[in-house]
C-alpha positions as CSV (number, residue, x, y, z in Angstrom):
1,M,120.2,-19.5,108.5
2,A,116.8,-18.9,108.4
3,T,115.3,-16.3,105.3
4,A,114.2,-13.7,106.7
5,R,110.8,-12.1,105.5
6,G,111.0,-10.3,102.4
7,A,114.1,-11.5,101.3
8,A,114.7,-12.7,97.9
9,P,113.7,-16.5,97.3
10,L,116.5,-19.2,97.1
11,A,117.6,-21.0,94.0
12,A,117.4,-24.9,95.0
13,F,117.0,-28.4,93.8
14,V,115.1,-31.2,95.8
15,L,117.5,-33.8,96.7
16,H,115.1,-36.3,98.7
17,R,111.2,-36.3,99.9
18,Y,110.2,-37.8,103.2
19,D,107.3,-38.5,104.8
20,W,106.6,-36.2,107.5
21,S,102.8,-36.4,108.3
22,E,99.7,-37.7,106.2
23,S,99.9,-34.2,104.6
24,S,103.3,-32.7,104.9
25,L,106.8,-33.5,104.0
26,I,110.3,-32.9,105.1
27,L,112.5,-32.3,102.1
28,D,116.3,-32.1,101.9
29,L,116.8,-29.1,99.6
30,F,120.1,-28.3,97.8
31,T,120.3,-24.2,97.3
32,R,122.8,-21.8,95.9
33,S,123.2,-19.7,98.7
34,Q,123.0,-21.6,101.9
35,G,123.7,-25.0,100.8
36,R,122.2,-28.1,102.0
37,V,119.1,-27.5,104.0
38,A,116.1,-29.5,105.3
39,V,112.6,-27.8,105.0
40,A,109.3,-28.8,106.4
41,A,106.8,-28.2,103.7
42,R,103.3,-28.3,105.3
43,G,100.4,-29.4,103.6
44,A,102.2,-30.5,100.5
45,K,100.5,-33.9,100.0
46,K,97.4,-32.3,100.4
47,P,95.5,-33.4,96.8
48,H,94.8,-29.6,95.8
49,S,98.1,-28.4,97.3
50,N,99.9,-26.6,94.2
51,L,103.3,-27.6,96.0
52,R,102.7,-31.5,94.5
53,A,103.4,-30.4,90.9
54,I,106.8,-27.9,92.1
55,L,108.3,-30.1,94.8
56,L,109.9,-32.4,92.2
57,P,113.3,-33.9,91.8
58,F,115.6,-32.5,89.3
59,Q,113.6,-29.5,88.9
60,R,115.0,-26.1,90.0
61,V,112.7,-23.9,92.0
62,H,112.8,-20.8,94.1
63,V,111.8,-20.8,97.7
64,S,111.4,-18.7,100.8
65,L,112.2,-20.2,104.1
66,G,111.5,-19.5,107.6
67,R,111.7,-21.9,110.7
68,L,109.4,-24.5,112.6
69,P,107.9,-22.8,115.7
70,E,109.9,-23.7,118.7
71,G,109.6,-27.5,119.9
72,E,108.8,-28.6,116.5
73,G,111.3,-30.7,114.8
74,A,115.6,-30.4,114.8
75,G,116.5,-26.9,115.3
76,E,118.1,-26.8,111.5
77,V,114.7,-27.9,109.9
78,Q,113.1,-24.7,108.3
79,T,110.0,-24.1,107.1
80,L,108.7,-23.9,103.6
81,R,106.6,-20.2,103.2
82,Q,106.8,-20.6,99.7
83,A,107.9,-22.3,96.2
84,E,107.8,-21.3,92.9
85,W,108.8,-23.2,89.9
86,G,112.3,-22.2,88.4
87,G,111.9,-23.1,84.4
88,G,114.5,-25.1,83.1
89,A,114.9,-28.6,81.5
90,A,112.1,-31.4,80.8
91,M,112.0,-34.1,83.6
92,L,114.5,-36.8,84.0
93,T,113.1,-40.2,82.5
94,G,114.0,-43.8,81.8
95,A,118.1,-44.7,82.7
96,A,118.5,-40.9,83.4
97,L,116.6,-41.3,86.5
98,F,119.5,-43.3,87.9
99,S,122.2,-41.0,86.9
100,G,120.0,-38.0,88.6
101,F,119.4,-40.3,91.9
102,Y,123.3,-41.2,91.7
103,L,124.0,-37.0,91.8
104,N,121.6,-36.4,94.5
105,E,122.9,-39.4,96.6
106,L,126.6,-38.0,96.3
107,L,125.4,-34.5,97.5
108,M,123.3,-35.8,100.6
109,K,126.3,-37.9,101.4
110,L,129.0,-35.5,100.8
111,L,127.9,-32.3,101.6
112,A,127.6,-30.7,105.0
113,R,124.3,-28.8,105.9
114,H,124.7,-25.2,105.8
115,D,127.7,-25.0,103.9
116,P,127.2,-23.1,100.3
117,H,128.4,-24.5,97.1
118,P,127.5,-22.1,94.5
119,V,129.8,-23.3,92.0
120,L,128.7,-26.9,92.6
121,F,125.0,-26.0,92.6
122,D,125.5,-24.2,89.1
123,A,127.4,-27.5,87.9
124,Y,124.5,-29.7,89.3
125,A,122.0,-27.4,87.2
126,Q,124.3,-27.9,84.2
127,T,124.7,-31.7,84.2
128,L,121.1,-32.6,84.9
129,P,120.5,-31.6,80.7
130,L,123.3,-34.0,79.9
131,L,121.8,-36.8,81.8
132,G,120.9,-39.7,79.3
133,P,121.4,-43.6,78.8
134,G,123.9,-45.0,81.4
135,E,126.6,-46.1,79.3
136,D,126.4,-43.1,76.7
137,A,129.4,-41.1,76.1
138,R,127.8,-37.7,77.1
139,T,126.0,-39.0,80.3
140,Q,129.8,-40.4,81.5
141,T,131.2,-37.4,80.6
142,A,129.1,-35.2,82.5
143,L,129.0,-37.5,85.8
144,R,132.8,-37.7,85.9
145,A,133.4,-33.9,85.8
146,F,130.4,-33.3,88.3
147,E,132.6,-36.1,90.6
148,L,135.5,-34.0,90.2
149,T,133.8,-30.7,90.7
150,L,132.0,-32.3,93.8
151,L,135.3,-33.8,95.1
152,Q,137.4,-30.5,94.7
153,E,134.6,-28.0,96.4
154,I,134.6,-30.2,99.7
155,G,138.4,-30.4,99.8
156,L,138.7,-34.4,98.8
157,L,140.6,-33.6,95.8
158,P,144.6,-33.0,95.7
159,D,145.7,-30.8,93.0
160,L,146.3,-33.0,89.9
161,S,149.0,-31.2,88.5
162,V,151.6,-32.3,90.7
163,A,152.9,-35.6,92.3
164,T,151.2,-35.4,96.1
165,Q,154.4,-36.6,98.2
166,T,156.9,-34.9,96.2
167,Q,155.0,-31.6,94.6
168,Q,156.9,-32.3,91.5
169,P,155.2,-31.4,88.2
170,L,153.7,-34.3,86.6
171,Q,155.0,-35.8,83.5
172,S,152.9,-35.6,80.2
173,A,153.4,-39.2,79.2
174,A,154.0,-40.8,82.2
175,L,150.8,-42.9,83.7
176,Y,149.7,-42.0,87.5
177,A,147.2,-43.0,90.0
178,L,145.0,-41.4,92.2
179,R,144.8,-43.0,95.9
180,P,142.3,-41.8,98.7
181,E,145.4,-41.5,100.9
182,A,148.6,-40.9,99.3
183,G,146.9,-38.3,96.7
184,V,148.8,-38.6,92.9
185,I,151.4,-41.1,92.3
186,E,152.8,-43.2,90.0
187,A,150.8,-45.9,88.7
188,R,152.0,-49.6,89.2
189,G,152.8,-51.5,85.9
190,D,149.9,-53.7,86.4
191,E,147.0,-50.9,87.0
192,S,145.5,-48.9,84.7
193,G,146.6,-45.1,85.2
194,M,145.9,-41.9,83.6
195,P,148.5,-39.7,81.4
196,G,150.1,-37.0,83.4
197,A,148.8,-34.6,80.7
198,T,145.5,-35.4,81.5
199,L,145.6,-35.1,85.0
200,V,147.2,-31.6,84.6
201,G,144.3,-30.8,82.1
202,V,142.0,-31.7,84.3
203,Q,143.4,-29.8,87.0
204,A,143.5,-26.3,84.8
205,A,139.8,-26.7,83.6
206,L,138.7,-27.1,87.3
207,E,140.6,-23.7,88.4
208,H,139.7,-22.3,85.3
209,G,136.1,-22.9,86.2
210,S,134.9,-24.2,82.8
211,L,132.8,-27.1,82.8
212,E,132.7,-27.2,78.8
213,A,136.7,-27.6,79.1
214,L,136.4,-30.2,82.1
215,H,134.1,-32.3,80.0
216,Q,136.6,-32.2,77.1
217,V,139.3,-33.7,79.2
218,C,137.4,-36.0,80.5
219,A,135.8,-37.3,77.4
220,G,139.2,-38.7,76.5
221,A,139.8,-40.5,79.6
222,L,136.7,-42.1,80.8
223,P,137.6,-45.7,81.3
224,A,140.4,-45.1,83.6
225,L,138.9,-41.8,85.1
226,K,135.8,-43.8,86.2
227,A,138.1,-46.5,87.9
228,Q,140.0,-44.1,89.8
229,L,137.2,-41.6,90.7
230,R,134.9,-44.5,91.9
231,A,137.5,-45.6,94.7
232,L,138.3,-42.4,95.7
233,L,134.6,-42.0,96.2
234,H,134.0,-45.2,97.6
235,Y,136.9,-44.8,100.2
236,H,135.1,-41.2,101.6
237,L,131.4,-42.6,101.4
238,G,132.6,-45.5,103.6
239,S,131.4,-49.3,103.0
240,A,127.8,-49.1,102.4
241,P,127.1,-49.3,98.8
242,L,125.3,-46.2,97.0
243,R,121.7,-47.1,96.5
244,T,121.2,-45.8,93.1
245,R,124.1,-47.9,91.8
246,Q,123.1,-51.2,93.7
247,A,119.4,-50.4,91.9
248,M,121.0,-50.0,88.8
249,L,123.0,-53.0,88.6
250,D,119.6,-54.9,90.2
251,V,118.0,-53.7,87.0
252,Q,121.0,-54.5,84.6
253,N,120.6,-57.8,85.8
254,L,117.0,-58.4,84.9
255,A,117.9,-57.5,81.5
256,P,117.5,-60.6,79.1
């Protein structure tokens, strides 16, 4: 999966950075054409390195990659040959940082390496500028739409327009729940479900590939959608809590 010499640079975002040596970093990059890749950035920590101001989270970059010499690092780690700023929105600040790092953690935990998802890459790029205060309606809408796009892209989201077990179309006014092991089922009387019309609308927006349409549907069902997707993600992520979510709760608990 190495980038050949002379090949077009890859559009990418930095998901995470690890210290490799006193002067170098290992980067976890989310690229549009190669998916998630591990990259060694030699000399990126040096005081006068141009890479220090480029290899930042939430900033689109264009990178050219090679491979580490034989015997250095894991076989899947590539060498960063060149990186340039790709333009885009300003850096995230304040509460928006938590939301941004939450997206990054989801991608790192749920995406396999070298598994391209250009639709998900584009959704990520379009979501970042919409992030603001954590409880802001626009932010919550953007997060739910991204979670749905991610789950669909990696094959963990059932068809939301039909009841999973019977494959019968959903009734618009009936309430349904989204279960990790059972898919879409009728909600019990004691739980908060989502109207069939909402789920059908989500499915239609996902199939159409319109993030704007997906935002419109999500905005009308935020509380129920958040609860359902949180349970689904928790199931697939395992028992360990997300670090960004826990950090956000810790900060909220410190507030007067």
